[in-house]
N, C-alpha and C positions, 0 to 999 in steps of 0.2 A: 368493952367487949374484946375478948381475945380473938385474934386472927389466926385462922388455920392455914399454914403453908404446906403445900405438897412437897414431897422430897424430889430431888433430882432435877436435871435441866429441863426435861419435858414437863415436869410438874410446875417448874417456874414459869414456863411459857404459858401453860394453862391458867395459872394464877393471874398472869398479866392479861390474858384474853378476857377473863371474867372481870377484871378491873376496868378494862376498856368498855366492856358492855354496860357496867354500872354508870360510867361517865356518859355513855350514849343515852341510857335510860333517863338519867337526870336531865339531859338536854331536851329530850322528847317531851318530858312532862311540862316543859315551859312553852312548847309550841302551841299557839292558839288553835283550838279544836277545828274551826272551819278551814284553817290553813294547812292542815295535815295532808289533805288530798289534792289541794289546789296545785295546778301546773305552774311552776315558777320559773322553769327554764325551758322556754319554747325553742331555743336555738340548738340545744344539744341533739346529737344523733343517737344518743344512748337512751333507749326507753326506760332504763333502770335509774336514770338520774333527772327525771322531769319534775318530781315532787318529793316532798318529805316521805310520803307513803311509798312511792316507787323505790326510793333509796333504802328505806328500812326493810321493805320486803326483800330487796336484793341482798341486803346484809344477812338476813336470817336464812334465806334460801341458799345463798352461797356458803354460809357456815355449814349447813347440812352436806353440801357438795364436798367441802374439804374433808369433813369427817368420813364421808363415803369413799373418797379416794383412799384414806387410811384403812377403812374397813376392807376394801378390795385387796389392798396389799396383804393384809393379815388374814384374808379369807374369813372375815366376820360378816354374818348376814346383815344386809342393809334393811333398815326399817324406817327410814326417813320419810316424812310426808312429801307429797308432791309440791312443786312450786306453785305458789298462790299469793295474791295480794294480802297483806297483813293490815288489819284495821288498827286504828289508833288505840282503842281500849285493850286490844289483845297483844300489842307489841311487846310489852315487858314480859308477859308469860311466854310468848313465842320465842323471844331471844333466850330466856332462861331454859326453855325446853331444848333448844338447839345446843346450848352449852352443856346441858346434862347429857345429851346424846353424844357430844364430843368427848366428854369426860368418861362416859361409859365405854366409848371406843378405845380410849387410852388406858383403861384400867389394867393395871399390872405392868405398864410401860413407863411409869414416871421416872424410874432410875435407869433407863437404858444407858448402856455404855456408849461412848463416842463411836465405837466400831459398829454397834447395833444401829445407832442412829444413821450413820453413813451408809449402811447396807440397805436402807429403805431407799428405793429409787422409783419415784412416782412421776410419770409424765402427765401433765395436766392438759386440758383441752386447748388452752391458749399457747401451748408450746414448751415452756421450760421443763426441765427435769429438777425435781426437788427431793431432798432427803426429808426425813420425818420433821426435824427441827425447822427446816426452811419452810415447809408447808404450813406448820403451825404459826410461825412467825409471820408468814404472808396473811393468814387468816386474822391474826391479831392486828396487823397494820391496816388490813381492809376495814375493820371497824373504825380505827382511828382516822383514816382518810375520809370516810363518809361522815363521821362526826364533824370533822373540819368543814366538809362541804355544806352541811346544814348550818354550821356557825357562820359561814360566808354568806349564805342566803340571808341570814338574819342581819349581818353587818351591812349588807347592801339594801336592806329594807324590803326584800322579797318575801320574807317570813317574819312574823312578829313573835317575839318571845315575851312571856310575862314572868314575873317573879313567882316561883312556886313555893 
């Protein structure tokens, strides 16, 4: 099967964002069904990190948030769904829909010049100022960090993975 690669630096980051999501979906397919919603971290103060379900819901909901920051900058109407828990059976479709929303947000921006990328100045609710590329890289690494978190749950025996 031939792989389609987007043009430009922004296109490259979006391609990698989608790749990270595929890796996460592959991992989630291995999580035993009953363990998806089980609270496995009772010590965290972050409600988004207590179970596989809360982590994945957070990843999808945050992905829409990143796209909406970009939509605000470019004055594109926001049509993202509200924050909600994501069930196990709907996760793959939910993350794919979030990525499609992000891709639609970035349509026509794949080959932005360095100057155009740097001119985007988005202040996020947790404080930092990001340009377009930095915000997308943050979104990509967000998926990777939470994939690793679920892998650590499995490595410590808090979540059981089966061979899919």
